[in-house]
C-alpha positions as CSV (number, residue, x, y, z in Angstrom):
1,X,22.1,86.2,17.3
2,X,23.2,85.5,20.8
3,X,24.5,82.0,19.9
4,X,26.4,83.5,17.0
5,X,27.9,86.2,19.1
6,X,26.5,89.1,17.1
7,X,24.0,90.4,19.7
8,X,25.2,93.2,22.0
9,X,23.9,95.1,25.0
10,X,21.1,95.2,26.1
11,X,20.6,91.5,26.7
12,X,18.7,89.3,26.6
13,X,17.4,90.2,23.2
14,X,14.1,88.5,23.6
15,X,11.1,90.9,23.3
16,X,13.2,93.7,21.9
17,X,14.8,95.0,18.7
18,X,18.2,93.4,19.0
19,X,21.3,95.5,19.1
20,X,24.1,94.0,17.0
21,X,27.8,94.0,16.2
22,X,28.3,96.4,13.3
23,X,25.3,98.7,14.0
24,X,27.6,101.7,13.5
25,X,28.8,100.2,10.1
26,X,25.2,99.7,9.1
27,X,24.5,103.4,9.9
28,X,27.4,104.4,7.8
29,X,26.1,102.4,5.0
30,X,22.8,104.1,5.4
31,X,24.6,107.4,5.0
32,X,25.5,106.4,1.4
33,X,21.9,106.2,0.3
34,X,20.5,109.1,-1.7
35,X,17.3,108.9,0.4
36,X,19.4,109.7,3.5
37,X,21.5,112.4,1.8
38,X,18.4,114.4,0.7
39,X,16.5,113.9,3.9
40,X,16.2,116.9,6.1
41,X,14.0,115.2,8.7
42,X,14.6,111.6,9.7
43,X,12.2,109.6,11.9
44,X,14.1,106.9,13.9
45,X,12.8,104.4,16.3
46,X,14.1,104.7,19.9
47,X,15.8,101.2,20.0
48,X,19.5,100.7,20.8
49,X,20.6,99.4,17.3
50,X,19.4,102.6,15.7
51,X,21.2,104.9,18.1
52,X,24.1,105.2,15.7
53,X,21.6,106.4,13.0
54,X,20.2,109.0,15.4
55,X,23.7,110.2,16.3
56,X,24.8,110.3,12.6
57,X,21.7,112.1,11.6
58,X,22.2,114.8,14.2
59,X,25.9,115.2,13.3
60,X,24.8,115.5,9.6
61,X,22.6,118.5,10.7
62,X,19.4,116.5,10.2
63,X,16.4,117.0,12.5
64,X,15.5,113.7,14.2
65,X,12.0,112.7,15.2
66,X,11.9,109.8,17.6
67,X,8.9,108.0,19.1
68,X,9.1,107.8,22.9
69,X,9.3,104.2,24.2
70,X,6.0,102.4,23.7
71,X,4.6,105.7,22.4
72,X,3.7,106.5,26.0
73,X,4.5,110.2,25.5
74,X,4.2,110.6,21.7
75,X,7.1,112.0,19.8
76,X,10.2,113.9,20.5
77,X,12.0,116.3,18.1
78,X,15.7,116.7,18.2
79,X,17.0,119.8,16.5
80,X,20.7,119.6,15.8
81,X,20.9,123.5,15.9
82,X,19.9,123.5,19.6
83,X,22.3,120.7,20.7
84,X,26.0,121.4,21.1
85,X,28.3,119.0,19.3
86,X,29.7,117.6,22.5
87,X,26.1,116.6,23.5
88,X,25.0,114.9,20.4
89,X,26.1,111.4,21.5
90,X,24.1,111.9,24.8
91,X,21.1,113.3,22.8
92,X,21.0,110.2,20.6
93,X,20.2,108.0,23.6
94,X,16.6,107.6,24.9
95,X,17.4,109.5,28.2
96,X,19.3,112.2,26.4
97,X,16.6,112.6,23.8
98,X,14.2,113.5,26.6
99,X,16.7,116.0,28.0
100,X,17.7,117.6,24.7
101,X,14.6,117.1,22.6
102,X,11.1,118.6,22.8
103,X,7.7,117.0,22.5
104,X,6.0,117.6,19.2
105,X,2.7,116.9,17.7
106,X,2.9,114.6,14.6
107,X,1.3,117.1,12.3
108,X,4.0,119.7,13.0
109,X,6.8,118.0,11.0
110,X,7.4,116.6,7.6
111,X,9.4,113.3,7.7
112,X,11.6,112.6,4.7
113,X,12.9,109.2,5.7
114,X,11.4,106.7,8.1
115,X,13.8,104.3,9.9
116,X,12.2,101.2,11.6
117,X,13.9,98.8,13.9
118,X,13.6,95.1,13.0
119,X,13.9,91.7,14.6
120,X,13.9,90.2,11.1
121,X,13.5,91.3,7.5
122,X,12.9,89.6,4.2
123,X,14.3,90.6,0.9
124,X,10.8,91.2,-0.4
125,X,10.3,94.0,2.2
126,X,8.7,92.0,5.0
127,X,9.5,93.2,8.4
128,X,9.1,91.6,11.9
129,X,9.3,93.8,15.0
130,X,9.2,92.7,18.6
131,X,5.6,91.9,18.2
132,X,3.9,95.0,19.7
133,X,3.3,96.8,16.4
134,X,4.9,100.1,17.5
135,X,6.6,100.8,14.1
136,X,3.4,100.2,12.4
137,X,1.6,102.5,14.8
138,X,4.3,105.2,14.6
139,X,4.1,105.1,10.8
140,X,0.3,105.2,10.8
141,X,0.1,108.1,13.3
142,X,2.6,110.1,11.1
143,X,0.9,109.2,7.9
144,X,-2.6,110.1,9.3
145,X,-1.1,113.4,10.5
146,X,0.2,114.3,7.1
147,X,3.8,114.0,8.2
148,X,4.7,111.4,5.7
149,X,3.2,109.7,2.7
150,X,3.2,106.4,1.0
151,X,6.1,107.6,-1.0
152,X,8.3,108.4,2.1
153,X,11.1,105.8,2.0
154,X,11.3,103.2,4.8
155,X,14.6,101.7,5.7
156,X,15.9,99.4,8.5
157,X,19.3,98.8,9.8
158,X,19.9,95.1,10.8
159,X,22.7,92.5,11.1
160,X,23.0,90.2,8.0
161,X,21.8,87.3,10.2
162,X,18.5,89.0,10.6
163,X,17.6,88.6,6.9
164,X,15.2,85.7,6.3
165,X,13.6,84.2,3.3
166,X,10.0,85.2,4.0
167,X,7.9,87.0,6.5
168,X,4.1,86.8,6.4
169,X,2.4,90.2,6.2
170,X,-0.8,91.6,7.3
171,X,-2.4,94.6,5.5
172,X,-1.3,97.1,8.3
173,X,2.3,95.9,8.3
174,X,4.6,98.5,6.8
175,X,7.1,97.0,4.4
176,X,10.6,98.3,4.1
177,X,12.1,99.8,0.9
178,X,15.8,99.4,1.9
179,X,17.6,96.9,4.1
180,X,20.9,98.1,5.4
181,X,23.4,95.8,7.1
182,X,27.1,96.2,8.0
183,X,28.0,94.5,4.7
184,X,25.3,95.3,2.2
185,X,22.4,97.4,1.0
186,X,19.4,95.6,-0.3
187,X,16.8,97.6,-2.3
188,X,13.5,95.8,-2.1
189,X,11.8,94.9,-5.4
190,X,8.1,95.4,-4.7
191,X,5.9,92.6,-6.2
192,X,2.1,92.5,-6.5
């Protein structure tokens, strides 16, 4: 991604969910999904490429649940009703989320849409993170708390160059249902 000039700050992108040119456009494409339109509560990872998703969700009057970095302090809840419109951009950043959000126990919220950050995804729903398993842990914590179910849609926003042919999966890896890029929306066809 760096060689192709599509990676953006923060750099280097090694060992992180890479931010990319077109992250805002991918968020806008996510907005067109029925799953997004009907969601009242959106879980979104704290990484830089999903900041536009967090900001858009708050501006669309959706509650945002965000994991704290490395799950060190659990989960934050951002309520758009308690954030003035001129503070939403600030609140969508990690530091701002700590300032404008509040800590919440996972069993105190029902998540309607789960957004995972990705290093790479495959069209069959395979997803590769930065190698630490945080998205899988976040999903598992929320599922075990009853905050989401196996039917809760999982989406990711990535650059088109992050789509690969195949990603090996372990039983604990959460697959994605929808891949959203700046240029396309891919609905994953689940195979047995």
